[in-house]
All heavy atoms as a GROMACS GRO file, in nm:
protein
  589
    1MET      N    1  14.837   6.640  19.468
    1MET     CA    2  14.952   6.650  19.555
    1MET      C    3  14.974   6.514  19.621
    1MET      O    4  14.882   6.448  19.663
    1MET     CB    5  14.928   6.758  19.660
    1MET     CG    6  15.046   6.773  19.753
    1MET     SD    7  15.027   6.905  19.873
    1MET     CE    8  15.094   7.039  19.782
    2SER      N    9  15.101   6.472  19.632
    2SER     CA   10  15.138   6.345  19.695
    2SER      C   11  15.139   6.360  19.847
    2SER      O   12  15.164   6.467  19.900
    2SER     CB   13  15.276   6.300  19.650
    2SER     OG   14  15.277   6.280  19.512
    3GLN      N   15  15.112   6.247  19.913
    3GLN     CA   16  15.117   6.245  20.059
    3GLN      C   17  15.251   6.187  20.101
    3GLN      O   18  15.295   6.085  20.048
    3GLN     CB   19  15.003   6.160  20.114
    3GLN     CG   20  15.000   6.159  20.264
    3GLN     CD   21  14.884   6.077  20.317
    3GLN    OE1   22  14.813   6.014  20.242
    3GLN    NE2   23  14.866   6.079  20.447
    4ILE      N   24  15.316   6.251  20.195
    4ILE     CA   25  15.446   6.205  20.244
    4ILE      C   26  15.432   6.172  20.392
    4ILE      O   27  15.385   6.255  20.470
    4ILE     CB   28  15.555   6.311  20.225
    4ILE    CG1   29  15.572   6.342  20.077
    4ILE    CG2   30  15.686   6.264  20.288
    4ILE    CD1   31  15.666   6.455  20.049
    5ASN      N   32  15.469   6.050  20.428
    5ASN     CA   33  15.469   6.008  20.568
    5ASN      C   34  15.611   5.991  20.616
    5ASN      O   35  15.692   5.929  20.548
    5ASN     CB   36  15.394   5.875  20.585
    5ASN     CG   37  15.248   5.888  20.553
    5ASN    OD1   38  15.185   5.989  20.581
    5ASN    ND2   39  15.192   5.784  20.493
    6ILE      N   40  15.641   6.043  20.731
    6ILE     CA   41  15.774   6.031  20.789
    6ILE      C   42  15.761   5.958  20.922
    6ILE      O   43  15.681   5.997  21.006
    6ILE     CB   44  15.839   6.170  20.811
    6ILE    CG1   45  15.854   6.241  20.677
    6ILE    CG2   46  15.973   6.155  20.882
    6ILE    CD1   47  15.903   6.383  20.688
    7THR      N   48  15.840   5.853  20.937
    7THR     CA   49  15.842   5.782  21.064
    7THR      C   50  15.983   5.786  21.120
    7THR      O   51  16.081   5.794  21.045
    7THR     CB   52  15.798   5.635  21.048
    7THR    OG1   53  15.885   5.572  20.955
    7THR    CG2   54  15.655   5.626  20.998
    8GLN      N   55  15.993   5.782  21.249
    8GLN     CA   56  16.125   5.789  21.313
    8GLN      C   57  16.140   5.672  21.410
    8GLN      O   58  16.051   5.646  21.490
    8GLN     CB   59  16.137   5.922  21.390
    8GLN     CG   60  16.271   5.940  21.456
    8GLN     CD   61  16.279   6.074  21.528
    8GLN    OE1   62  16.182   6.147  21.537
    8GLN    NE2   63  16.396   6.104  21.579
    9ASN      N   64  16.251   5.600  21.398
    9ASN     CA   65  16.280   5.492  21.492
    9ASN      C   66  16.320   5.551  21.626
    9ASN      O   67  16.390   5.650  21.633
    9ASN     CB   68  16.394   5.403  21.441
    9ASN     CG   69  16.354   5.320  21.323
    9ASN    OD1   70  16.236   5.293  21.302
    9ASN    ND2   71  16.452   5.279  21.244
   10LYS      N   72  16.275   5.486  21.731
   10LYS     CA   73  16.312   5.527  21.866
   10LYS      C   74  16.428   5.439  21.910
   10LYS      O   75  16.414   5.319  21.925
   10LYS     CB   76  16.195   5.510  21.962
   10LYS     CG   77  16.071   5.585  21.921
   10LYS     CD   78  16.075   5.724  21.975
   10LYS     CE   79  15.944   5.793  21.934
   10LYS     NZ   80  15.933   5.924  21.982
   11ASN      N   81  16.545   5.498  21.928
   11ASN     CA   82  16.664   5.425  21.968
   11ASN      C   83  16.707   5.471  22.106
   11ASN      O   84  16.695   5.588  22.141
   11ASN     CB   85  16.779   5.450  21.870
   11ASN     CG   86  16.742   5.408  21.729
   11ASN    OD1   87  16.678   5.307  21.710
   11ASN    ND2   88  16.781   5.487  21.632
   12THR      N   89  16.759   5.378  22.186
   12THR     CA   90  16.809   5.414  22.318
   12THR      C   91  16.944   5.348  22.343
   12THR      O   92  16.971   5.239  22.295
   12THR     CB   93  16.712   5.369  22.431
   12THR    OG1   94  16.701   5.228  22.428
   12THR    CG2   95  16.576   5.432  22.416
   13VAL      N   96  17.027   5.419  22.415
   13VAL     CA   97  17.155   5.365  22.462
   13VAL      C   98  17.158   5.387  22.612
   13VAL      O   99  17.142   5.499  22.659
   13VAL     CB  100  17.275   5.435  22.395
   13VAL    CG1  101  17.406   5.385  22.453
   13VAL    CG2  102  17.271   5.418  22.244
   14THR      N  103  17.177   5.278  22.686
   14THR     CA  104  17.182   5.286  22.832
   14THR      C  105  17.319   5.241  22.878
   14THR      O  106  17.367   5.136  22.837
   14THR     CB  107  17.074   5.194  22.894
   14THR    OG1  108  16.947   5.227  22.838
   14THR    CG2  109  17.070   5.209  23.043
   15VAL      N  110  17.382   5.321  22.960
   15VAL     CA  111  17.514   5.288  23.014
   15VAL      C  112  17.502   5.277  23.166
   15VAL      O  113  17.458   5.371  23.232
   15VAL     CB  114  17.619   5.394  22.977
   15VAL    CG1  115  17.754   5.358  23.036
   15VAL    CG2  116  17.627   5.411  22.827
   16ASN      N  117  17.540   5.161  23.218
   16ASN     CA  118  17.541   5.140  23.362
   16ASN      C  119  17.686   5.153  23.406
   16ASN      O  120  17.767   5.064  23.383
   16ASN     CB  121  17.484   5.003  23.397
   16ASN     CG  122  17.476   4.980  23.546
   16ASN    OD1  123  17.558   5.030  23.621
   16ASN    ND2  124  17.376   4.905  23.589
   17GLY      N  125  17.720   5.264  23.469
   17GLY     CA  126  17.857   5.290  23.511
   17GLY      C  127  17.907   5.197  23.619
   17GLY      O  128  18.027   5.173  23.632
   18GLU      N  129  17.815   5.140  23.697
   18GLU     CA  130  17.855   5.051  23.805
   18GLU      C  131  17.901   4.916  23.751
   18GLU      O  132  18.003   4.862  23.792
   18GLU     CB  133  17.738   5.031  23.902
   18GLU     CG  134  17.773   4.951  24.024
   18GLU     CD  135  17.656   4.944  24.121
   18GLU    OE1  136  17.587   5.046  24.139
   18GLU    OE2  137  17.634   4.836  24.177
   19THR      N  138  17.824   4.859  23.658
   19THR     CA  139  17.859   4.728  23.604
   19THR      C  140  17.933   4.736  23.471
   19THR      O  141  17.976   4.636  23.418
   19THR     CB  142  17.732   4.642  23.583
   19THR    OG1  143  17.647   4.709  23.489
   19THR    CG2  144  17.660   4.620  23.712
   20ARG      N  145  17.945   4.856  23.416
   20ARG     CA  146  18.011   4.880  23.288
   20ARG      C  147  17.944   4.804  23.174
   20ARG      O  148  18.010   4.753  23.084
   20ARG     CB  149  18.159   4.847  23.295
   20ARG     CG  150  18.232   4.932  23.394
   20ARG     CD  151  18.378   4.902  23.397
   20ARG     NE  152  18.442   4.987  23.496
   20ARG     CZ  153  18.567   4.977  23.530
   20ARG    NH1  154  18.643   4.889  23.474
   20ARG    NH2  155  18.617   5.057  23.620
   21VAL      N  156  17.811   4.798  23.179
   21VAL     CA  157  17.734   4.732  23.074
   21VAL      C  158  17.667   4.839  22.989
   21VAL      O  159  17.606   4.932  23.041
   21VAL     CB  160  17.626   4.639  23.135
   21VAL    CG1  161  17.534   4.585  23.027
   21VAL    CG2  162  17.692   4.526  23.210
   22VAL      N  163  17.681   4.825  22.857
   22VAL     CA  164  17.616   4.915  22.764
   22VAL      C  165  17.508   4.836  22.692
   22VAL      O  166  17.534   4.732  22.635
   22VAL     CB  167  17.716   4.972  22.661
   22VAL    CG1  168  17.644   5.060  22.560
   22VAL    CG2  169  17.827   5.048  22.732
   23THR      N  170  17.384   4.888  22.696
   23THR     CA  171  17.272   4.824  22.629
   23THR      C  172  17.223   4.915  22.518
   23THR      O  173  17.199   5.033  22.543
   23THR     CB  174  17.157   4.797  22.729
   23THR    OG1  175  17.208   4.721  22.838
   23THR    CG2  176  17.043   4.723  22.662
   24VAL      N  177  17.211   4.862  22.397
   24VAL     CA  178  17.163   4.940  22.284
   24VAL      C  179  17.034   4.877  22.234
   24VAL      O  180  17.029   4.757  22.209
   24VAL     CB  181  17.267   4.942  22.169
   24VAL    CG1  182  17.215   5.021  22.051
   24VAL    CG2  183  17.400   4.998  22.219
   25LYS      N  184  16.930   4.958  22.223
   25LYS     CA  185  16.802   4.912  22.170
   25LYS      C  186  16.767   4.997  22.050
   25LYS      O  187  16.776   5.118  22.055
   25LYS     CB  188  16.691   4.923  22.275
   25LYS     CG  189  16.709   4.832  22.393
   25LYS     CD  190  16.593   4.844  22.489
   25LYS     CE  191  16.614   4.754  22.608
   25LYS     NZ  192  16.504   4.765  22.706
   26THR      N  193  16.728   4.930  21.944
   26THR     CA  194  16.686   5.002  21.825
   26THR      C  195  16.559   4.940  21.771
   26THR      O  196  16.544   4.818  21.769
   26THR     CB  197  16.799   5.003  21.718
   26THR    OG1  198  16.754   5.076  21.605
   26THR    CG2  199  16.838   4.864  21.677
   27ALA      N  200  16.468   5.023  21.731
   27ALA     CA  201  16.342   4.974  21.675
   27ALA      C  202  16.367   4.928  21.532
   27ALA      O  203  16.452   4.980  21.462
   27ALA     CB  204  16.238   5.084  21.677
   28GLY      N  205  16.294   4.829  21.490
   28GLY     CA  206  16.308   4.781  21.353
   28GLY      C  207  16.222   4.658  21.333
   28GLY      O  208  16.158   4.610  21.426
   29PRO      N  209  16.221   4.609  21.213
   29PRO     CA  210  16.138   4.491  21.186
   29PRO      C  211  16.190   4.370  21.264
   29PRO      O  212  16.309   4.352  21.280
   29PRO     CB  213  16.154   4.470  21.036
   29PRO     CG  214  16.280   4.540  20.999
   29PRO     CD  215  16.296   4.652  21.097
   30GLN      N  216  16.098   4.292  21.313
   30GLN     CA  217  16.132   4.174  21.390
   30GLN      C  218  16.119   4.050  21.302
   30GLN      O  219  16.020   4.035  21.232
   30GLN     CB  220  16.040   4.161  21.512
   30GLN     CG  221  16.045   4.283  21.604
   30GLN     CD  222  16.183   4.306  21.660
   30GLN    OE1  223  16.246   4.214  21.710
   30GLN    NE2  224  16.231   4.429  21.652
   31GLY      N  225  16.218   3.965  21.307
   31GLY     CA  226  16.215   3.841  21.231
   31GLY      C  227  16.131   3.735  21.301
   31GLY      O  228  16.089   3.752  21.415
   32ALA      N  229  16.110   3.628  21.233
   32ALA     CA  230  16.036   3.517  21.291
   32ALA      C  231  16.118   3.455  21.404
   32ALA      O  232  16.241   3.454  21.400
   32ALA     CB  233  16.006   3.413  21.185
   33LYS      N  234  16.050   3.401  21.505
   33LYS     CA  235  16.119   3.337  21.616
   33LYS      C  236  16.202   3.220  21.565
   33LYS      O  237  16.157   3.141  21.483
   33LYS     CB  238  16.019   3.288  21.720
   33LYS     CG  239  16.087   3.233  21.841
   33LYS     CD  240  15.991   3.196  21.949
   33LYS     CE  241  16.074   3.144  22.066
   33LYS     NZ  242  16.000   3.091  22.172
   34GLY      N  243  16.324   3.210  21.614
   34GLY     CA  244  16.411   3.100  21.574
   34GLY      C  245  16.478   3.122  21.440
   34GLY      O  246  16.508   3.029  21.369
   35ASP      N  247  16.504   3.248  21.405
   35ASP     CA  248  16.563   3.278  21.276
   35ASP      C  249  16.716   3.270  21.280
   35ASP      O  250  16.785   3.355  21.230
   35ASP     CB  251  16.517   3.414  21.225
   35ASP     CG  252  16.552   3.529  21.318
   35ASP    OD1  253  16.601   3.501  21.430
   35ASP    OD2  254  16.532   3.644  21.280
   36GLY      N  255  16.769   3.164  21.340
   36GLY     CA  256  16.912   3.146  21.343
   36GLY      C  257  16.975   3.176  21.478
   36GLY      O  258  17.093   3.154  21.498
   37PHE      N  259  16.899   3.229  21.571
   37PHE     CA  260  16.954   3.264  21.701
   37PHE      C  261  16.892   3.180  21.812
   37PHE      O  262  16.895   3.216  21.926
   37PHE     CB  263  16.933   3.413  21.729
   37PHE     CG  264  17.004   3.500  21.631
   37PHE    CD1  265  16.936   3.559  21.526
   37PHE    CD2  266  17.140   3.520  21.641
   37PHE    CE1  267  17.002   3.638  21.435
   37PHE    CE2  268  17.208   3.599  21.550
   37PHE     CZ  269  17.138   3.658  21.447
   38ASP      N  270  16.836   3.068  21.776
   38ASP     CA  271  16.770   2.982  21.873
   38ASP      C  272  16.864   2.867  21.906
   38ASP      O  273  16.852   2.758  21.854
   38ASP     CB  274  16.638   2.930  21.814
   38ASP     CG  275  16.552   2.862  21.917
   38ASP    OD1  276  16.576   2.881  22.036
   38ASP    OD2  277  16.461   2.790  21.877
   39ILE      N  278  16.963   2.894  21.993
   39ILE     CA  279  17.066   2.796  22.028
   39ILE      C  280  17.053   2.764  22.176
   39ILE      O  281  17.034   2.851  22.259
   39ILE     CB  282  17.207   2.851  21.996
   39ILE    CG1  283  17.220   2.874  21.847
   39ILE    CG2  284  17.313   2.756  22.046
   39ILE    CD1  285  17.352   2.936  21.807
   40THR      N  286  17.067   2.638  22.209
   40THR     CA  287  17.057   2.592  22.347
   40THR      C  288  17.190   2.610  22.418
   40THR      O  289  17.296   2.587  22.361
   40THR     CB  290  17.019   2.443  22.349
   40THR    OG1  291  16.896   2.427  22.280
   40THR    CG2  292  17.005   2.391  22.490
   41LEU      N  293  17.185   2.651  22.544
   41LEU     CA  294  17.304   2.658  22.629
   41LEU      C  295  17.297   2.544  22.728
   41LEU      O  296  17.205   2.534  22.807
   41LEU     CB  297  17.310   2.791  22.705
   41LEU     CG  298  17.419   2.802  22.812
   41LEU    CD1  299  17.557   2.784  22.751
   41LEU    CD2  300  17.410   2.934  22.885
   42ASN      N  301  17.395   2.454  22.720
   42ASN     CA  302  17.403   2.341  22.812
   42ASN      C  303  17.518   2.367  22.908
   42ASN      O  304  17.634   2.360  22.872
   42ASN     CB  305  17.427   2.211  22.735
   42ASN     CG  306  17.436   2.091  22.825
   42ASN    OD1  307  17.446   2.103  22.947
   42ASN    ND2  308  17.435   1.974  22.766
   43HIS      N  309  17.484   2.397  23.033
   43HIS     CA  310  17.587   2.422  23.133
   43HIS      C  311  17.577   2.323  23.249
   43HIS      O  312  17.630   2.345  23.357
   43HIS     CB  313  17.579   2.567  23.185
   43HIS     CG  314  17.449   2.603  23.248
   43HIS    ND1  315  17.423   2.583  23.381
   43HIS    CD2  316  17.336   2.655  23.194
   43HIS    CE1  317  17.300   2.623  23.407
   43HIS    NE2  318  17.246   2.667  23.295
   44SER      N  319  17.512   2.208  23.224
   44SER     CA  320  17.494   2.109  23.330
   44SER      C  321  17.626   2.048  23.377
   44SER      O  322  17.637   2.005  23.491
   44SER     CB  323  17.400   1.999  23.284
   44SER     OG  324  17.453   1.931  23.172
   45GLY      N  325  17.727   2.045  23.290
   45GLY     CA  326  17.856   1.986  23.329
   45GLY      C  327  17.962   2.090  23.358
   45GLY      O  328  18.082   2.060  23.354
   46LYS      N  329  17.921   2.214  23.386
   46LYS     CA  330  18.020   2.320  23.406
   46LYS      C  331  18.110   2.290  23.527
   46LYS      O  332  18.069   2.227  23.623
   46LYS     CB  333  17.952   2.455  23.424
   46LYS     CG  334  17.870   2.470  23.550
   46LYS     CD  335  17.799   2.604  23.550
   46LYS     CE  336  17.712   2.622  23.671
   46LYS     NZ  337  17.592   2.541  23.673
   47VAL      N  338  18.234   2.331  23.513
   47VAL     CA  339  18.333   2.317  23.619
   47VAL      C  340  18.401   2.452  23.635
   47VAL      O  341  18.382   2.543  23.553
   47VAL     CB  342  18.438   2.207  23.587
   47VAL    CG1  343  18.374   2.071  23.579
   47VAL    CG2  344  18.513   2.239  23.459
   48ASN      N  345  18.481   2.466  23.736
   48ASN     CA  346  18.554   2.590  23.759
   48ASN      C  347  18.639   2.624  23.637
   48ASN      O  348  18.708   2.539  23.582
   48ASN     CB  349  18.644   2.576  23.883
   48ASN     CG  350  18.705   2.707  23.924
   48ASN    OD1  351  18.640   2.812  23.918
   48ASN    ND2  352  18.829   2.702  23.967
   49ASN      N  353  18.634   2.748  23.592
   49ASN     CA  354  18.711   2.800  23.479
   49ASN      C  355  18.670   2.740  23.344
   49ASN      O  356  18.751   2.736  23.251
   49ASN     CB  357  18.861   2.783  23.500
   49ASN     CG  358  18.914   2.867  23.613
   49ASN    OD1  359  18.874   2.982  23.628
   49ASN    ND2  360  19.001   2.812  23.695
   50SER      N  361  18.546   2.694  23.330
   50SER     CA  362  18.497   2.645  23.201
   50SER      C  363  18.497   2.758  23.099
   50SER      O  364  18.472   2.874  23.133
   50SER     CB  365  18.354   2.593  23.213
   50SER     OG  366  18.347   2.476  23.289
   51ILE      N  367  18.523   2.724  22.974
   51ILE     CA  368  18.518   2.819  22.863
   51ILE      C  369  18.407   2.774  22.770
   51ILE      O  370  18.401   2.658  22.731
   51ILE     CB  371  18.653   2.824  22.788
   51ILE    CG1  372  18.762   2.875  22.883
   51ILE    CG2  373  18.641   2.912  22.665
   51ILE    CD1  374  18.900   2.871  22.825
   52MET      N  375  18.319   2.867  22.734
   52MET     CA  376  18.206   2.834  22.648
   52MET      C  377  18.255   2.802  22.505
   52MET      O  378  18.343   2.869  22.454
   52MET     CB  379  18.107   2.950  22.641
   52MET     CG  380  17.980   2.917  22.566
   52MET     SD  381  17.865   3.056  22.555
   52MET     CE  382  17.836   3.092  22.725
   53TYR      N  383  18.196   2.697  22.447
   53TYR     CA  384  18.228   2.661  22.309
   53TYR      C  385  18.102   2.611  22.240
   53TYR      O  386  18.004   2.576  22.305
   53TYR     CB  387  18.340   2.556  22.303
   53TYR     CG  388  18.303   2.420  22.358
   53TYR    CD1  389  18.263   2.318  22.273
   53TYR    CD2  390  18.309   2.394  22.494
   53TYR    CE1  391  18.230   2.192  22.323
   53TYR    CE2  392  18.275   2.269  22.545
   53TYR     CZ  393  18.235   2.169  22.459
   53TYR     OH  394  18.201   2.046  22.508
   54TYR      N  395  18.104   2.610  22.107
   54TYR     CA  396  17.989   2.568  22.026
   54TYR      C  397  18.013   2.428  21.972
   54TYR      O  398  18.118   2.400  21.915
   54TYR     CB  399  17.969   2.665  21.911
   54TYR     CG  400  17.861   2.622  21.814
   54TYR    CD1  401  17.727   2.627  21.850
   54TYR    CD2  402  17.893   2.577  21.687
   54TYR    CE1  403  17.628   2.587  21.762
   54TYR    CE2  404  17.796   2.538  21.598
   54TYR     CZ  405  17.663   2.543  21.636
   54TYR     OH  406  17.565   2.503  21.548
   55GLN      N  407  17.915   2.339  21.990
   55GLN     CA  408  17.923   2.204  21.935
   55GLN      C  409  17.821   2.194  21.821
   55GLN      O  410  17.700   2.196  21.843
   55GLN     CB  411  17.892   2.100  22.042
   55GLN     CG  412  17.913   1.959  21.992
   55GLN     CD  413  17.888   1.858  22.101
   55GLN    OE1  414  17.782   1.858  22.162
   55GLN    NE2  415  17.987   1.775  22.128
   56GLN      N  416  17.872   2.186  21.697
   56GLN     CA  417  17.787   2.189  21.579
   56GLN      C  418  17.693   2.069  21.572
   56GLN      O  419  17.577   2.083  21.534
   56GLN     CB  420  17.871   2.195  21.452
   56GLN     CG  421  17.789   2.209  21.327
   56GLN     CD  422  17.875   2.223  21.202
   56GLN    OE1  423  17.998   2.214  21.209
   56GLN    NE2  424  17.814   2.248  21.090
   57SER      N  425  17.739   1.950  21.610
   57SER     CA  426  17.658   1.829  21.596
   57SER      C  427  17.527   1.837  21.675
   57SER      O  428  17.426   1.780  21.636
   57SER     CB  429  17.736   1.705  21.639
   57SER     OG  430  17.773   1.714  21.775
   58SER      N  431  17.529   1.910  21.786
   58SER     CA  432  17.407   1.924  21.867
   58SER      C  433  17.350   2.066  21.863
   58SER      O  434  17.251   2.094  21.928
   58SER     CB  435  17.435   1.884  22.012
   58SER     OG  436  17.531   1.973  22.068
   59ASP      N  437  17.415   2.156  21.787
   59ASP     CA  438  17.375   2.296  21.778
   59ASP      C  439  17.358   2.356  21.918
   59ASP      O  440  17.257   2.415  21.951
   59ASP     CB  441  17.246   2.311  21.696
   59ASP     CG  442  17.219   2.456  21.656
   59ASP    OD1  443  17.315   2.532  21.642
   59ASP    OD2  444  17.100   2.492  21.640
   60THR      N  445  17.462   2.335  22.000
   60THR     CA  446  17.455   2.372  22.141
   60THR      C  447  17.580   2.449  22.183
   60THR      O  448  17.690   2.416  22.142
   60THR     CB  449  17.445   2.245  22.227
   60THR    OG1  450  17.333   2.169  22.185
   60THR    CG2  451  17.431   2.277  22.373
   61LEU      N  452  17.559   2.552  22.265
   61LEU     CA  453  17.670   2.616  22.334
   61LEU      C  454  17.691   2.538  22.462
   61LEU      O  455  17.596   2.504  22.532
   61LEU     CB  456  17.636   2.761  22.368
   61LEU     CG  457  17.629   2.857  22.250
   61LEU    CD1  458  17.575   2.991  22.295
   61LEU    CD2  459  17.764   2.874  22.186
   62LYS      N  460  17.816   2.507  22.495
   62LYS     CA  461  17.844   2.422  22.610
   62LYS      C  462  17.946   2.484  22.704
   62LYS      O  463  18.035   2.557  22.662
   62LYS     CB  464  17.897   2.286  22.565
   62LYS     CG  465  17.794   2.200  22.497
   62LYS     CD  466  17.846   2.060  22.480
   62LYS     CE  467  17.731   1.968  22.449
   62LYS     NZ  468  17.772   1.828  22.459
   63LEU      N  469  17.929   2.450  22.830
   63LEU     CA  470  18.027   2.478  22.935
   63LEU      C  471  18.050   2.347  23.006
   63LEU      O  472  17.959   2.291  23.067
   63LEU     CB  473  17.971   2.579  23.035
   63LEU     CG  474  17.962   2.724  22.989
   63LEU    CD1  475  17.871   2.802  23.080
   63LEU    CD2  476  18.098   2.786  22.983
   64ASP      N  477  18.171   2.290  22.995
   64ASP     CA  478  18.202   2.165  23.063
   64ASP      C  479  18.352   2.151  23.080
   64ASP      O  480  18.427   2.242  23.050
   64ASP     CB  481  18.140   2.044  22.991
   64ASP     CG  482  18.188   2.029  22.848
   64ASP    OD1  483  18.300   2.074  22.815
   64ASP    OD2  484  18.114   1.971  22.767
   65SER      N  485  18.396   2.035  23.125
   65SER     CA  486  18.538   2.014  23.151
   65SER      C  487  18.621   1.993  23.025
   65SER      O  488  18.743   1.986  23.032
   65SER     CB  489  18.557   1.896  23.246
   65SER     OG  490  18.506   1.777  23.187
   66THR      N  491  18.556   1.985  22.908
   66THR     CA  492  18.629   1.967  22.783
   66THR      C  493  18.716   2.089  22.752
   66THR      O  494  18.827   2.077  22.703
   66THR     CB  495  18.531   1.944  22.666
   66THR    OG1  496  18.449   1.832  22.697
   66THR    CG2  497  18.602   1.920  22.536
   67ARG      N  498  18.662   2.208  22.778
   67ARG     CA  499  18.735   2.332  22.752
   67ARG      C  500  18.741   2.412  22.882
   67ARG      O  501  18.640   2.462  22.929
   67ARG     CB  502  18.666   2.417  22.646
   67ARG     CG  503  18.638   2.349  22.515
   67ARG     CD  504  18.763   2.340  22.429
   67ARG     NE  505  18.731   2.290  22.296
   67ARG     CZ  506  18.717   2.162  22.266
   67ARG    NH1  507  18.731   2.071  22.360
   67ARG    NH2  508  18.690   2.124  22.144
   68THR      N  509  18.859   2.423  22.938
   68THR     CA  510  18.880   2.505  23.057
   68THR      C  511  19.003   2.591  23.037
   68THR      O  512  19.083   2.567  22.945
   68THR     CB  513  18.899   2.418  23.184
   68THR    OG1  514  19.020   2.344  23.170
   68THR    CG2  515  18.781   2.325  23.207
   69VAL      N  516  19.020   2.688  23.123
   69VAL     CA  517  19.138   2.774  23.117
   69VAL      C  518  19.263   2.688  23.131
   69VAL      O  519  19.362   2.709  23.062
   69VAL     CB  520  19.130   2.881  23.228
   69VAL    CG1  521  19.262   2.956  23.240
   69VAL    CG2  522  19.017   2.977  23.202
   70GLU      N  523  19.258   2.588  23.218
   70GLU     CA  524  19.375   2.506  23.244
   70GLU      C  525  19.414   2.418  23.124
   70GLU      O  526  19.532   2.394  23.098
   70GLU     CB  527  19.353   2.414  23.365
   70GLU     CG  528  19.355   2.490  23.496
   70GLU     CD  529  19.223   2.561  23.527
   70GLU    OE1  530  19.120   2.526  23.464
   70GLU    OE2  531  19.224   2.649  23.612
   71ASN      N  532  19.316   2.365  23.049
   71ASN     CA  533  19.352   2.278  22.938
   71ASN      C  534  19.340   2.344  22.801
   71ASN      O  535  19.348   2.279  22.699
   71ASN     CB  536  19.272   2.147  22.941
   71ASN     CG  537  19.124   2.164  22.914
   71ASN    OD1  538  19.079   2.264  22.857
   71ASN    ND2  539  19.047   2.068  22.957
   72LEU      N  540  19.326   2.476  22.800
   72LEU     CA  541  19.320   2.548  22.673
   72LEU      C  542  19.450   2.528  22.594
   72LEU      O  543  19.449   2.504  22.474
   72LEU     CB  544  19.294   2.697  22.696
   72LEU     CG  545  19.273   2.784  22.575
   72LEU    CD1  546  19.152   2.738  22.497
   72LEU    CD2  547  19.258   2.929  22.615
   73VAL      N  548  19.560   2.534  22.662
   73VAL     CA  549  19.690   2.502  22.603
   73VAL      C  550  19.760   2.410  22.701
   73VAL      O  551  19.733   2.412  22.820
   73VAL     CB  552  19.777   2.629  22.579
   73VAL    CG1  553  19.716   2.715  22.473
   73VAL    CG2  554  19.798   2.707  22.705
   74ASP      N  555  19.849   2.327  22.652
   74ASP     CA  556  19.919   2.233  22.741
   74ASP      C  557  19.993   2.310  22.849
   74ASP      O  558  20.082   2.389  22.821
   74ASP     CB  559  20.019   2.148  22.663
   74ASP     CG  560  19.951   2.048  22.573
   74ASP    OD1  561  19.832   2.016  22.597
   74ASP    OD2  562  20.015   2.003  22.477
   75GLY      N  563  19.953   2.286  22.973
   75GLY     CA  564  20.021   2.351  23.086
   75GLY      C  565  19.991   2.500  23.097
   75GLY      O  566  20.055   2.570  23.171
   76GLY      N  567  19.892   2.548  23.020
   76GLY     CA  568  19.860   2.690  23.023
   76GLY      C  569  19.812   2.735  23.159
   76GLY      O  570  19.742   2.664  23.228
   77ASN      N  571  19.851   2.853  23.199
   77ASN     CA  572  19.808   2.908  23.327
   77ASN      C  573  19.782   3.056  23.303
   77ASN      O  574  19.872   3.131  23.272
   77ASN     CB  575  19.915   2.889  23.432
   77ASN     CG  576  19.862   2.922  23.570
   77ASN    OD1  577  19.750   2.968  23.585
   77ASN    ND2  578  19.944   2.899  23.671
   78PHE      N  579  19.658   3.098  23.319
   78PHE     CA  580  19.621   3.237  23.291
   78PHE      C  581  19.595   3.313  23.416
   78PHE      O  582  19.533   3.270  23.505
   78PHE     CB  583  19.498   3.243  23.201
   78PHE     CG  584  19.525   3.181  23.068
   78PHE    CD1  585  19.500   3.047  23.044
   78PHE    CD2  586  19.573   3.258  22.963
   78PHE    CE1  587  19.523   2.990  22.920
   78PHE    CE2  588  19.597   3.203  22.840
   78PHE     CZ  589  19.572   3.068  22.818
   0.00000   0.00000   0.00000
C-alpha cells in the first residue's frame, strides 16, 4: 500500500478598517535573499510632493526634486 501525505498551507488575510490596509500572507517556498527584490530606496533628497521613480543606472528607487507633482507635466496642478 502507498503512503499519502497531505500538507496544507496556512494563509491569512488581515484587514485593518481604520487604515484601510489589507495584508495577505501565504506560506510557500522562500527564495534566496536578493532574488530580484533587493532594491535601495534613496529618499535623502526628498522634497514636498516628491514622486517615487526607478533609476536603472543605480538600481535605486528615488524620491527627489527631479519628479514632483508640480513638474510631472508642464504647469500641472493636482
